[in-house]
N, C-alpha and C positions, 0 to 999 in steps of 0.2 A: 280334266280337260277331255272332254269325250268329242270337242269339236278340232276335228284335222288342220282349221285355219289355225286354230292358236297351236297346235305343234309347229304348223310350218313358219309360225309367226317367232316363237322359240328359236326354233334354230338358225333361221335370218338373222337375228338380233346375237346370234352368238355368234355367228361368222363375220360380222361387222366388227362386235367387239373385239374377236380375235385379231381380226387383221385392221384395225386402230390400235391396239397394242403393237402388232410387229411392225407398223410403220415408225412408232412412238421410239422403240428399241432400234431399230436402225438409223434414228436419227443422233440418238443417244451416241450409240458405237462408232458413228462418225466423228462426232465431238469426241469422244473418248479417245481416238486413234490421231487424230490433232494434234491432241494435247500430250499424247506419248511420242508421235514425231516431233513437236518443241523440245519436248525433254532429253533427245537423244541428240538432238541438234546443240543444246547447250551444253551436254554433257563432254561432246565430241568425238560422238559415235562413228565408227568405222561406215563408209561410204557404201558397202554392200548393204549394211542393218539399215541405210536413212531408207535406200531403193525398196528394200523388200516393207520397210513399213511405207511409203509411197504405193504400193503394190496395195496393202491390205486397206489403205484408204478409200484405193479407186477400188474395189472391188465391193465392200461397205456402200460407195456412193452408187456404185453400178445397181443393187437392189432397192433403191428409193424409189426410183420414176416405177417400176413394177409394182411395188407394195401400195403405189396411190392410188396406181388405177385401178389395183385391184380393188382396194376402198372405195373408190371411187364407184365402181360398177353393183359392185355389194351393197352402198348406199343408195343410191338409185332403185335397185331391187327391192330393198326393203321400204324407201321414201313411198313407192308406188304399191306395196304391196296395203300396207298405213291408209293410202287414200282410195283402195278400192275398198277396203274393209272396215270403214266407217261403223261399223254395227257392233264391232269387237272394241268399240271408243270405252266401256265399262271396265274393262278387264284389266289385269294388273299385268300381263303381258305386253299388252298396248302402250300403256303406260310406261314400263319399261323400254319398249322398241323406240316410243318417241323420244325418251330421256336417252337412249343411245344414240339416235339420229342427230340429236343436237351435239354431244360429244362430239363424234365423227365428223360433222361439219366443222369443228374449231378444230378438229386434228387436220383435216384437209386443207383448210386454209393457213394454217400454221406452214 
């Protein structure tokens, strides 16, 4: 990996991968916390416990727009990098980056 562009490509791909995973985890956490709230309601939990659980859900939901925004930004940077560096198309790093872009795109649309 003597070409510094390859190193940049690996780094940018890793950032998109991490942010895509982060967004997915936040979405999963919101669903989990909603299920927990429903369980508390059916079990007849105290009003204080229910309010606290609603606060937890709100905090999780507040993280979603930020994680999506950051993923979108890095997605666009990686996409532009791949367009600008077409001569790297034969490398394994380029192929992995293109695959990560398609994964990230589906996560952004979800």
